[in-house]
C-alpha positions as CSV (number, residue, x, y, z in Angstrom):
1,M,-34.3,-50.8,15.9
2,S,-32.9,-48.6,18.6
3,A,-32.2,-45.0,17.8
4,S,-28.6,-45.4,19.0
5,F,-26.0,-47.6,17.4
6,G,-23.7,-47.5,20.4
7,T,-20.0,-47.8,19.7
8,L,-20.2,-48.7,16.0
9,S,-18.0,-46.7,13.7
10,L,-19.7,-44.0,11.6
11,T,-19.4,-46.1,8.5
12,S,-21.0,-49.0,10.2
13,R,-23.7,-46.7,11.6
14,R,-24.5,-45.5,8.1
15,L,-24.8,-49.0,6.8
16,A,-27.0,-50.0,9.7
17,F,-29.1,-46.9,9.2
18,S,-29.5,-47.7,5.5
19,L,-30.7,-51.2,6.3
20,A,-32.9,-50.0,9.1
21,L,-34.7,-47.5,6.9
22,G,-35.5,-49.8,4.1
23,L,-36.1,-46.9,1.8
24,T,-36.2,-48.9,-1.5
25,G,-36.6,-45.7,-3.4
26,L,-33.1,-44.7,-2.4
27,M,-31.1,-47.0,-0.2
28,G,-29.8,-49.9,-2.2
29,P,-28.3,-53.1,-0.8
30,A,-24.8,-52.8,0.8
31,F,-23.4,-55.3,-1.8
32,A,-23.9,-53.1,-4.8
33,T,-21.1,-53.8,-7.3
34,E,-20.5,-50.3,-8.8
35,A,-20.5,-46.8,-7.2
36,A,-22.1,-43.9,-8.9
37,S,-20.0,-41.6,-11.1
38,D,-19.6,-37.9,-10.2
39,Q,-22.0,-37.0,-13.0
40,E,-24.6,-39.4,-11.7
41,M,-24.3,-37.9,-8.2
42,R,-24.5,-34.4,-9.5
43,Q,-27.8,-35.2,-11.2
44,A,-29.0,-37.2,-8.3
45,L,-28.5,-34.3,-5.9
46,S,-30.2,-32.0,-8.3
47,D,-33.1,-34.4,-8.5
48,A,-33.3,-34.9,-4.8
49,R,-33.6,-31.2,-4.2
50,S,-36.6,-31.3,-6.7
51,S,-38.1,-34.4,-5.1
52,V,-37.4,-36.5,-8.2
53,W,-36.5,-40.0,-7.0
54,D,-37.6,-42.5,-9.6
55,T,-34.7,-42.1,-12.0
56,M,-31.9,-42.7,-9.5
57,D,-29.5,-45.7,-9.7
58,Q,-30.3,-47.0,-6.2
59,K,-27.5,-49.5,-5.8
60,A,-24.8,-47.2,-7.1
61,L,-25.9,-44.2,-5.1
62,S,-26.0,-46.2,-1.9
63,Q,-22.2,-46.6,-2.1
64,H,-21.4,-43.0,-2.9
65,V,-19.6,-41.0,-0.3
66,L,-22.3,-38.3,-0.6
67,E,-25.2,-40.6,-0.1
68,G,-26.0,-38.9,3.1
69,Y,-27.0,-35.7,1.3
70,L,-29.5,-37.6,-0.7
71,T,-30.9,-39.3,2.4
72,Y,-31.1,-35.8,4.0
73,H,-33.2,-34.4,1.2
74,R,-35.5,-37.5,1.3
75,L,-36.1,-37.3,5.0
76,L,-36.6,-33.5,4.8
77,Q,-39.3,-33.9,2.2
78,Q,-41.0,-36.6,4.3
79,L,-41.1,-34.4,7.5
80,P,-43.1,-34.2,9.7
81,S,-44.3,-37.7,8.9
82,V,-40.9,-39.4,9.6
83,A,-40.6,-41.0,13.0
84,P,-38.2,-39.2,15.4
85,A,-36.2,-42.4,15.9
86,T,-35.4,-42.3,12.2
87,I,-34.2,-38.8,12.5
88,N,-32.0,-39.6,15.4
89,Q,-30.6,-42.6,13.6
90,F,-29.6,-40.3,10.7
91,I,-28.1,-37.8,13.1
92,S,-26.1,-40.5,14.9
93,A,-24.9,-42.0,11.6
94,H,-23.8,-38.6,10.2
95,Q,-22.5,-36.8,13.2
96,D,-19.2,-36.0,11.5
97,S,-21.1,-34.0,8.9
98,P,-23.1,-30.7,9.0
99,V,-26.1,-32.6,7.6
100,S,-26.6,-34.0,11.1
101,E,-27.2,-30.5,12.5
102,W,-29.2,-29.4,9.5
103,M,-31.4,-32.5,9.9
104,R,-32.0,-31.8,13.6
105,N,-32.8,-28.1,12.9
106,Q,-35.3,-29.0,10.1
107,A,-36.9,-31.7,12.2
108,Q,-37.3,-29.4,15.1
109,L,-39.0,-26.8,12.9
110,Q,-41.3,-29.2,11.1
111,Y,-42.4,-31.1,14.2
112,G,-43.0,-27.8,15.9
113,K,-45.1,-26.5,13.0
114,A,-47.1,-29.8,13.1
115,G,-47.6,-29.5,16.9
116,N,-45.9,-32.8,17.4
117,M,-44.2,-31.8,20.7
118,S,-43.2,-35.3,21.7
119,A,-41.3,-35.8,18.4
120,L,-39.8,-32.4,18.8
121,L,-38.5,-33.2,22.2
122,A,-37.2,-36.6,21.0
123,V,-34.9,-35.1,18.4
124,S,-33.7,-32.1,20.5
125,N,-30.5,-31.8,22.6
126,E,-29.7,-29.3,25.3
127,T,-28.8,-26.5,22.8
128,L,-31.5,-24.2,21.7
129,P,-32.0,-23.9,17.9
130,K,-30.7,-20.7,16.4
131,N,-33.9,-20.3,14.3
132,L,-36.3,-18.3,16.6
133,Q,-39.4,-20.1,15.3
134,A,-37.9,-23.5,16.1
135,Q,-36.6,-22.1,19.4
136,C,-40.1,-21.1,20.4
137,Y,-41.6,-24.5,19.5
138,L,-39.0,-26.2,21.6
139,L,-39.5,-23.9,24.6
140,S,-43.2,-24.4,24.3
141,A,-42.7,-28.2,24.4
142,R,-40.4,-27.9,27.4
143,L,-42.8,-25.8,29.4
144,M,-45.0,-28.9,29.6
145,Q,-42.3,-31.0,31.1
146,A,-41.4,-31.5,34.8
147,A,-40.4,-28.5,36.9
148,P,-36.7,-28.2,36.4
149,V,-37.0,-28.3,32.6
150,A,-40.1,-26.2,32.5
151,N,-38.6,-23.6,34.8
152,Q,-35.5,-23.2,32.6
153,A,-37.7,-23.0,29.5
154,A,-39.7,-20.2,31.2
155,A,-36.5,-18.4,32.0
156,D,-35.2,-18.7,28.5
157,A,-38.5,-17.5,27.0
158,R,-38.7,-14.5,29.3
159,E,-35.1,-13.6,28.4
160,L,-36.1,-13.8,24.7
161,W,-39.2,-11.6,25.3
162,R,-37.3,-9.0,27.3
163,S,-34.4,-8.8,24.9
164,G,-36.5,-6.8,22.4
165,Q,-35.6,-9.1,19.4
166,N,-38.0,-9.3,16.5
167,I,-40.0,-12.4,17.2
168,P,-42.0,-14.3,14.6
169,N,-45.8,-14.8,14.9
170,E,-45.2,-18.5,15.5
171,C,-43.9,-17.6,19.0
172,N,-47.2,-16.1,20.1
173,S,-48.5,-19.3,21.5
174,L,-45.3,-19.7,23.7
175,F,-45.8,-16.3,25.3
176,T,-49.6,-17.0,25.7
177,Q,-48.5,-20.2,27.6
178,L,-46.3,-18.1,29.8
179,R,-49.0,-15.6,30.6
180,D,-51.5,-18.3,31.3
181,T,-49.2,-19.7,33.9
182,A,-48.2,-16.3,35.4
183,R,-44.7,-16.6,34.2
184,L,-44.8,-13.5,32.0
185,D,-46.4,-10.3,33.2
186,N,-46.4,-6.5,32.8
187,A,-42.9,-6.1,34.3
188,D,-41.6,-8.2,31.4
189,D,-43.7,-6.3,28.9
190,W,-42.2,-3.1,30.3
191,Q,-38.6,-4.3,29.8
192,R,-39.5,-5.3,26.2
193,M,-41.1,-2.0,25.5
194,M,-38.0,-0.2,26.7
195,A,-35.8,-2.4,24.6
196,V,-37.8,-1.9,21.4
197,W,-38.0,1.8,22.1
198,R,-34.2,2.0,22.3
199,K,-34.2,0.4,18.8
200,G,-36.7,3.0,17.6
201,D,-39.4,0.4,16.7
202,M,-42.4,2.6,17.5
203,R,-44.9,0.2,16.0
204,Q,-44.0,-2.4,18.7
205,V,-43.9,0.3,21.3
206,D,-47.5,1.2,20.5
207,Q,-48.6,-2.4,20.6
208,L,-46.9,-3.0,24.0
209,R,-48.2,0.2,25.5
210,K,-51.8,-1.1,25.2
211,R,-51.0,-3.8,27.7
212,F,-50.7,-1.3,30.5
213,E,-53.7,0.8,29.8
214,G,-56.1,-1.2,32.1
215,S,-53.7,-1.5,35.0
216,P,-53.9,1.2,37.7
217,R,-50.6,0.1,39.1
218,W,-48.8,1.1,35.9
219,Q,-50.4,4.4,35.2
220,G,-47.6,6.4,36.9
221,A,-45.0,4.6,34.8
222,L,-47.1,5.0,31.6
223,S,-47.5,8.7,32.2
224,A,-43.8,9.1,32.8
225,F,-43.0,7.2,29.6
226,D,-45.4,9.4,27.6
227,S,-43.7,12.5,29.0
228,V,-40.3,11.4,27.6
229,R,-41.3,9.4,24.6
230,N,-41.3,12.4,22.2
231,Q,-39.3,14.7,24.4
232,P,-36.3,12.8,25.8
233,E,-35.0,15.9,27.6
234,A,-38.0,15.5,30.0
235,V,-35.9,12.8,31.7
236,A,-34.8,15.6,34.0
237,Q,-38.4,16.0,35.3
238,L,-39.3,12.3,35.6
239,P,-41.4,11.7,38.7
240,A,-40.9,8.9,41.1
241,L,-42.6,5.8,39.8
242,S,-45.0,3.8,42.0
243,T,-44.8,0.5,40.3
244,S,-43.8,-2.4,42.5
245,D,-41.7,-4.4,40.0
246,G,-38.5,-2.8,41.2
247,H,-36.9,-2.0,37.9
248,A,-39.5,0.0,35.8
249,R,-37.9,3.3,36.9
250,E,-34.4,2.2,36.1
251,A,-35.3,0.8,32.7
252,L,-37.1,4.1,31.8
253,I,-34.3,6.3,32.9
254,Y,-31.7,4.2,31.1
255,S,-33.7,4.1,27.9
256,S,-34.6,7.8,28.0
257,L,-31.0,8.8,28.4
258,Y,-29.9,6.4,25.7
259,R,-32.3,8.0,23.2
260,Y,-31.6,11.5,24.5
261,A,-27.9,11.1,24.0
262,R,-28.4,10.1,20.4
263,Q,-30.6,13.1,19.7
264,N,-28.7,15.7,21.6
265,T,-25.4,14.4,22.9
266,A,-24.3,17.7,24.4
267,A,-27.5,18.1,26.4
268,A,-27.4,14.5,27.6
269,L,-23.8,14.9,28.7
270,S,-24.6,18.0,30.6
271,F,-27.5,16.2,32.4
272,W,-25.4,13.2,33.2
273,Q,-22.6,15.4,34.6
274,A,-25.1,17.3,36.8
275,R,-27.5,14.6,37.8
276,G,-26.0,11.2,36.9
277,N,-25.0,10.3,40.4
278,Q,-28.5,10.9,41.7
279,L,-30.2,8.7,39.1
280,V,-31.5,5.3,40.3
281,L,-29.9,2.8,37.9
282,M,-28.7,-0.8,38.1
283,P,-24.9,-1.0,38.3
284,E,-24.6,-2.6,34.8
285,Q,-26.9,0.1,33.4
286,R,-24.8,2.9,34.8
287,T,-21.6,1.4,33.4
288,Q,-23.1,0.8,30.0
289,L,-24.8,4.2,29.8
290,E,-21.7,6.1,30.6
291,H,-19.8,3.9,28.1
292,D,-22.4,4.9,25.4
293,L,-22.2,8.6,26.4
294,L,-18.4,8.6,26.2
295,Q,-18.5,6.8,22.8
296,L,-20.9,9.4,21.4
297,A,-18.9,12.3,22.8
298,L,-15.7,10.9,21.2
299,S,-17.2,9.8,17.9
300,R,-19.1,13.1,17.4
301,Q,-16.3,15.1,19.0
302,T,-18.9,17.0,21.1
303,P,-17.3,20.4,22.0
304,G,-17.1,21.5,25.6
305,F,-16.7,18.1,27.3
306,N,-13.1,17.2,26.5
307,S,-11.8,17.5,30.1
308,W,-14.7,15.5,31.6
309,V,-14.4,12.8,28.9
310,D,-10.7,12.5,29.5
311,Q,-11.2,12.3,33.2
312,R,-13.8,9.6,33.0
313,L,-11.9,7.7,30.3
314,M,-8.7,7.6,32.4
315,Q,-10.8,5.9,35.2
316,R,-11.9,3.2,32.9
317,Q,-10.1,0.5,31.0
318,D,-12.2,0.4,27.7
319,D,-9.8,-0.1,24.8
320,D,-12.6,0.7,22.3
321,L,-13.1,4.1,23.8
322,T,-9.4,4.7,24.2
323,L,-8.8,3.9,20.5
324,L,-11.5,6.5,19.7
325,R,-9.6,9.0,21.8
326,I,-6.3,8.2,20.1
327,R,-7.9,8.7,16.7
328,N,-9.2,12.1,17.7
329,A,-5.7,13.0,18.9
330,L,-4.2,11.9,15.6
331,L,-6.7,13.9,13.6
332,A,-5.8,17.0,15.7
333,Q,-2.1,16.1,15.5
334,S,-2.0,16.4,19.3
335,W,1.1,14.3,19.7
336,Q,1.4,14.5,23.5
337,D,-2.2,13.2,23.7
338,V,-1.4,10.3,21.3
339,I,1.5,9.2,23.6
340,R,-0.7,9.6,26.7
341,W,-3.6,7.5,25.4
342,V,-1.5,4.8,23.7
343,D,0.0,4.3,27.2
344,H,-3.5,3.9,28.6
345,L,-4.3,0.9,26.4
346,S,-4.4,-2.6,27.9
347,P,-1.1,-4.4,27.6
348,R,-2.4,-6.7,24.8
349,T,-3.6,-3.8,22.6
350,H,-0.7,-1.6,23.5
351,G,1.7,-4.1,22.0
352,D,-0.1,-4.0,18.6
353,A,2.2,-2.8,15.8
354,R,-0.3,-0.1,14.9
355,W,-0.2,1.7,18.2
356,Q,3.5,1.2,18.6
357,Y,3.9,2.9,15.2
358,W,1.8,5.8,16.3
359,Q,3.6,6.0,19.6
360,G,6.8,6.3,17.6
361,R,5.3,8.8,15.2
362,A,4.2,11.0,18.0
363,L,7.6,10.8,19.8
364,A,9.4,11.7,16.5
365,A,7.1,14.7,16.0
366,L,8.2,15.9,19.5
367,D,11.9,15.4,18.6
368,R,12.3,12.4,20.9
369,Q,13.9,10.4,18.2
370,Q,15.7,7.8,20.3
371,E,12.4,6.9,22.0
372,A,10.7,7.0,18.6
373,N,13.1,4.5,17.1
374,A,12.5,2.1,20.1
375,A,8.8,2.2,19.4
376,F,9.3,1.7,15.7
377,K,11.6,-1.2,16.4
378,Q,8.9,-2.8,18.5
379,A,6.2,-2.1,15.9
380,A,8.4,-3.7,13.2
381,Q,8.2,-7.1,14.9
382,G,4.6,-7.5,13.6
383,H,3.5,-8.4,10.1
384,D,0.8,-5.8,9.2
385,F,0.8,-2.5,7.4
386,Y,2.1,-0.4,10.3
387,A,4.8,-3.0,11.1
388,F,6.1,-2.7,7.5
389,V,6.0,1.1,7.5
390,A,7.9,1.1,10.8
391,A,10.5,-1.3,9.4
392,D,10.9,0.9,6.3
393,R,11.5,3.9,8.5
394,L,14.3,2.0,10.2
395,H,15.6,0.5,6.9
396,Q,15.3,-3.0,8.2
397,P,13.8,-6.1,6.7
398,Y,10.2,-7.2,7.5
399,A,9.6,-9.7,10.2
400,L,7.9,-12.3,7.9
401,P,8.7,-15.8,9.1
402,I,7.3,-17.5,6.0
403,Q,8.0,-21.1,5.6
404,P,6.7,-23.2,2.6
405,A,3.5,-25.0,3.5
406,T,4.2,-28.7,2.8
407,V,2.4,-31.9,3.6
408,D,4.4,-35.2,3.1
409,N,3.0,-38.1,1.2
410,G,2.3,-40.1,4.3
411,A,0.3,-37.2,5.9
412,R,-1.5,-36.6,2.7
413,Q,-2.5,-40.2,2.5
414,R,-3.8,-40.2,6.1
415,L,-5.7,-37.0,5.7
416,S,-7.3,-38.2,2.4
417,Q,-8.8,-41.1,4.3
418,I,-10.8,-38.9,6.6
419,P,-14.5,-39.2,5.6
420,A,-15.1,-35.5,5.7
421,I,-12.2,-34.8,3.4
422,Q,-13.5,-37.5,1.0
423,R,-16.9,-35.8,1.0
424,I,-15.2,-32.4,0.3
425,Q,-13.3,-33.8,-2.6
426,A,-16.5,-35.3,-4.0
427,L,-18.4,-32.1,-3.5
428,Y,-15.8,-30.1,-5.5
429,K,-16.1,-32.7,-8.3
430,I,-19.8,-32.1,-8.6
431,D,-19.5,-28.2,-8.3
432,E,-20.9,-27.8,-4.8
433,P,-18.2,-25.5,-3.2
434,S,-20.6,-24.1,-0.6
435,L,-21.4,-27.5,0.7
436,A,-17.7,-28.3,0.7
437,L,-17.0,-25.2,2.8
438,S,-19.7,-26.3,5.3
439,E,-18.1,-29.8,5.6
440,W,-14.7,-28.1,6.1
441,Q,-16.0,-25.8,8.8
442,W,-17.7,-28.7,10.6
443,L,-14.3,-30.6,10.5
444,L,-12.5,-27.6,11.9
445,K,-14.9,-27.1,14.7
446,N,-13.0,-29.1,17.3
447,A,-9.6,-29.3,15.6
448,S,-6.5,-28.6,17.6
449,P,-4.0,-26.0,16.4
450,E,-1.7,-28.7,15.0
451,E,-4.6,-30.4,13.2
452,R,-5.6,-27.0,11.7
453,R,-2.1,-26.6,10.4
454,Q,-2.2,-30.0,8.8
455,F,-5.7,-29.5,7.4
456,A,-4.7,-26.1,6.0
457,A,-1.5,-27.5,4.4
458,F,-3.5,-30.3,2.8
459,A,-6.1,-27.9,1.5
460,Q,-3.4,-25.8,-0.1
461,S,-2.0,-28.9,-1.8
462,Q,-5.4,-29.5,-3.3
463,Q,-5.7,-25.8,-4.4
464,W,-8.7,-25.4,-2.1
465,Y,-7.6,-21.8,-1.4
466,N,-10.6,-20.6,0.6
467,L,-10.5,-23.7,2.8
468,T,-6.8,-23.1,3.4
469,V,-7.6,-19.6,4.6
470,A,-10.5,-20.8,6.7
471,A,-8.3,-23.4,8.5
472,A,-5.5,-20.9,9.2
473,L,-7.8,-18.1,10.5
474,D,-7.3,-19.1,14.1
475,R,-5.2,-17.0,16.5
476,R,-3.6,-20.1,17.9
477,I,-1.8,-20.5,14.6
478,W,-1.5,-16.8,13.7
479,D,2.1,-17.3,12.7
480,A,1.2,-19.6,9.8
481,I,1.4,-16.7,7.4
482,E,2.0,-19.0,4.4
483,L,-1.3,-20.7,5.1
484,R,-3.3,-17.5,5.9
485,F,-2.2,-16.0,2.6
486,P,-1.9,-18.7,-0.1
487,L,-1.0,-17.7,-3.6
488,A,-4.4,-18.5,-5.0
489,Y,-5.4,-18.9,-8.7
490,P,-1.9,-17.8,-9.8
491,D,-2.3,-18.3,-13.5
492,M,-5.5,-16.2,-13.6
493,F,-4.2,-13.4,-11.5
494,N,-0.9,-13.3,-13.4
495,R,-2.7,-13.2,-16.8
496,W,-5.2,-10.5,-15.9
497,A,-2.6,-8.4,-14.1
498,A,-0.4,-8.5,-17.2
499,T,-3.4,-7.6,-19.4
500,R,-4.4,-4.7,-17.2
501,Q,-0.8,-3.6,-16.4
502,L,-1.4,-4.3,-12.7
503,D,0.6,-5.6,-9.9
504,T,-0.4,-9.3,-9.5
505,Y,-0.1,-9.2,-5.7
506,L,-2.2,-6.1,-5.3
507,L,-4.9,-7.9,-7.3
508,M,-4.5,-11.0,-5.1
509,G,-4.5,-8.8,-2.0
510,V,-7.9,-7.3,-2.9
511,A,-9.4,-10.7,-3.6
512,R,-8.0,-12.1,-0.3
513,R,-9.6,-9.2,1.7
514,E,-12.8,-9.3,-0.3
515,S,-13.6,-13.0,-0.3
516,A,-10.9,-14.9,1.5
517,Y,-10.6,-16.6,-2.0
518,N,-14.2,-18.0,-1.9
519,P,-15.3,-17.9,-5.5
520,V,-19.0,-18.2,-4.8
521,I,-19.4,-16.0,-1.8
522,Q,-22.2,-13.4,-1.8
523,S,-22.4,-10.4,0.5
524,S,-25.6,-9.2,2.1
525,A,-25.4,-6.2,-0.3
526,G,-25.2,-8.5,-3.3
527,A,-21.5,-8.4,-4.1
528,R,-20.3,-11.6,-5.6
529,G,-17.3,-13.8,-6.1
530,L,-13.5,-13.5,-5.6
531,M,-13.4,-9.7,-6.0
532,Q,-16.9,-9.1,-4.6
533,L,-18.2,-7.2,-7.5
534,M,-21.7,-5.7,-7.5
535,P,-23.7,-6.8,-10.5
536,V,-24.2,-3.2,-11.6
537,T,-20.5,-2.6,-11.5
538,A,-19.8,-5.8,-13.4
539,K,-22.3,-4.8,-16.1
540,H,-20.7,-1.3,-16.5
541,V,-17.2,-2.7,-16.6
542,S,-18.1,-5.4,-19.1
543,R,-19.6,-2.9,-21.5
544,K,-16.7,-0.5,-21.2
545,E,-14.0,-3.1,-21.6
546,G,-15.8,-5.5,-23.9
547,I,-15.6,-8.4,-21.4
548,P,-18.2,-11.1,-22.0
549,Y,-20.7,-11.1,-19.2
550,A,-24.1,-12.9,-19.3
551,G,-25.4,-12.1,-15.8
552,V,-24.7,-12.5,-12.1
553,S,-24.0,-16.2,-12.3
554,D,-20.9,-15.4,-14.3
555,L,-19.5,-13.7,-11.3
556,N,-19.1,-17.1,-9.6
557,D,-16.5,-18.0,-12.3
558,P,-13.1,-17.0,-11.0
559,D,-11.7,-16.1,-14.4
560,T,-14.6,-13.8,-15.3
561,N,-14.6,-12.3,-11.8
562,I,-10.9,-11.5,-11.9
563,A,-11.2,-10.1,-15.5
564,L,-13.9,-7.7,-14.4
565,G,-12.4,-6.9,-11.0
566,S,-9.0,-6.2,-12.5
567,A,-10.5,-3.8,-15.1
568,Y,-12.3,-1.9,-12.3
569,L,-9.2,-1.7,-10.2
570,R,-7.2,-0.4,-13.2
571,S,-9.7,2.4,-13.7
572,L,-9.4,3.4,-10.1
573,L,-5.6,3.5,-10.2
574,D,-5.9,5.7,-13.4
575,R,-8.2,8.0,-11.5
576,Y,-5.8,8.5,-8.7
577,Q,-2.5,8.7,-10.6
578,G,-1.5,5.1,-9.7
579,N,-1.9,5.8,-6.0
580,R,-2.8,2.5,-4.3
581,I,-4.0,4.0,-1.1
582,A,-6.7,6.1,-2.8
583,A,-7.6,3.4,-5.4
584,V,-8.0,0.6,-2.8
585,A,-10.1,2.9,-0.6
586,A,-12.3,3.6,-3.6
587,Y,-12.6,-0.1,-4.4
588,N,-14.2,-0.5,-1.0
589,A,-16.1,2.8,-0.5
590,G,-16.6,4.1,-4.0
591,P,-14.6,6.8,-5.9
592,N,-17.1,9.6,-5.2
593,R,-16.5,9.3,-1.4
594,V,-12.8,9.1,-1.8
595,D,-12.9,12.3,-3.9
596,R,-14.7,14.0,-1.1
597,W,-12.3,12.8,1.5
598,L,-9.4,14.1,-0.5
599,S,-11.1,17.4,-1.1
600,T,-11.1,18.1,2.7
601,S,-7.6,16.6,3.4
602,D,-4.1,18.0,3.3
603,L,-2.4,15.2,5.2
604,P,0.5,12.7,4.9
605,F,-0.4,9.1,4.0
606,D,-0.8,7.7,7.5
607,L,-3.0,10.5,8.8
608,F,-5.1,10.4,5.6
609,I,-5.8,6.8,6.2
610,E,-6.7,7.4,9.8
611,Q,-9.1,10.2,8.9
612,I,-11.1,8.0,6.6
613,P,-14.6,8.3,8.3
614,F,-15.6,4.6,7.6
615,K,-13.8,2.2,9.9
616,E,-14.4,-0.6,7.4
617,T,-12.6,1.3,4.7
618,R,-9.7,2.3,7.0
619,E,-9.1,-1.3,7.9
620,Y,-9.6,-2.4,4.3
621,V,-6.8,-0.2,3.0
622,L,-4.4,-1.3,5.7
623,A,-5.3,-4.9,5.1
624,V,-5.0,-4.9,1.3
625,L,-1.6,-3.2,1.3
626,S,-0.2,-5.5,3.9
627,Y,-1.6,-8.6,2.2
628,R,0.0,-7.5,-1.0
629,T,3.4,-7.3,0.6
630,I,3.0,-10.7,2.3
631,L,1.9,-12.4,-0.9
632,E,4.8,-10.9,-2.8
633,R,7.3,-12.1,-0.2
634,Q,5.8,-15.6,-0.5
635,A,6.2,-15.6,-4.2
636,Q,9.6,-13.8,-4.3
637,P,11.4,-14.4,-0.9
638,G,14.2,-12.1,-1.9
639,S,12.0,-9.1,-2.7
640,Q,13.0,-5.9,-1.0
641,L,10.2,-3.6,-2.3
642,P,8.7,-1.4,0.5
643,V,5.1,-1.6,1.4
644,L,4.6,1.9,-0.1
645,T,6.3,3.5,-3.1
646,A,8.2,6.8,-2.5
647,P,5.5,8.9,-4.1
648,E,2.8,7.2,-2.0
649,R,4.8,7.7,1.2
650,M,6.0,11.3,0.6
651,R,3.1,13.1,-1.1
652,T,0.4,15.1,0.6
653,Y,-3.1,13.6,0.2
654,N,-5.5,16.2,-1.2
655,S,-7.7,16.8,-4.2
656,D,-4.6,17.2,-6.4
657,L,-4.4,13.4,-6.4
658,V,-7.7,13.1,-8.4
659,N,-7.3,12.7,-12.1
660,F,-11.0,12.8,-12.7
661,Q,-12.3,10.8,-15.7
662,P,-16.0,11.0,-16.4
663,N,-16.3,7.5,-17.6
664,A,-14.0,5.9,-14.9
């Protein structure tokens, strides 16, 4: 049978694929009379992952909406022995599901490992795999094709080599192919050595250096590199390089100054001021290097270079650097500088509520109250923390155009017939929320703004809270506030908030920022669940509060996670006299850090937030407090509570705020 089913519907393709495979261990006849139950599919999927096939009800499972997942595991376990035509048939039959991409990726990897390059090419499309091992296998296969394909593969492989990425050993044969055909040489090795040197990977530097030792042409470059490797300041004495590749000198100068600036920013800045114009650099290297130097000077507040930094910064339009300059001006309470640099922002960034608020704050500090009120009025049109603070200053209501998210019965019926949504419903029924999220993300991939609104509203009606948020997190529908901030797990949050004497919406706001309401999400650091608790924190809180906790898997249970997270948040509020700014900062960065920040502070609330040294924590505090306000306005449309209480807004933030409790 052909690998393509032409214009057949996906349902027809799946049926044709089932019949074509003839896998009697799994694919039953299309006329089976009874579909498998959720419990049977739950067990079947577990068995499929463990390669247990002989106990499955073949006829029933072949009719289940999740049958494709079982087929995926069966084919995966048969790779690389499966014919590529079969893989392509599966991909074609399941192209509306992420299993199609997973199948292609796994087939590419397994065919590549087996050295079956023809099969690898047969299942590949134009897109390179994200997995570097599979990517190298595919590029190696393409190198053996006709000139246009082989030339592009060589260019892609050279780019990978020169990028300095960590490359798995399985890629070695690819680069051997390139060397054997003179498509990779010492010039490429030099660029890679410079890239890994900038990253500080000295082991790779030593390995790459050996490639130049037998080449007389590269001895000048190698000697120059050795002179600056351990003494970056020697960049000032670099000799002219005699290599003929054209870019060895530029790469060495760029990389030397890059490292020099990180070791001694002031000295590197002085050198750049005196000699920068004389250095031979590619235009993009010069632009990037000066950007890096300015960023270091601003973030480290290197003394003695303020005038030069301001001069160069004014000649550029780099919002990221300008925002650093604004933050330095705020910390110094140099209000005229705040006004100047907010005005230098690009129009899009300049209009953000945050920077309009600070423009107003600076103008007010300079007794230019009428202009300040105009800036606050513009800031108040937004719907984030600074917009709310600006509105409170003007004693005006918040600009929160919240409309109830509804989906009528007709739309609900139409959406429920979409195969992807049927699979999501089935996956939730068998406790596979991560697979449900993958299906949802695949569905959203090419959705229009209006489709996203419909999907989000449908998800909210099903209480798929994290899917609701995922659908609404698109700037094209940024005004869909009710969908970006659904009132998730209301019974649990209300119950534990009452138990801990907490504000329900603050608790919800923390969860919304931490996990976007995904109950099974896990961070790279190991934090888990709705409120992203570290297992060690969960264990400590469970012992202190007497909350049942059997281990990390319990953190995937929303009720247990909220119970533990609410107890921890309560302890932080107690530590900081009920102050939510400090408590929320401590939830993110830890109380010991917040204690230190308070010990060196004597600032009003807004400047205290801006002086938090961790950008993640600064943004976290602003987000949680704004989310809390939005969630409250959704639940209580007539609420008039300000974003901050009077004590939070009026007090000075210093060590007096800490009510230290040894066991907190």
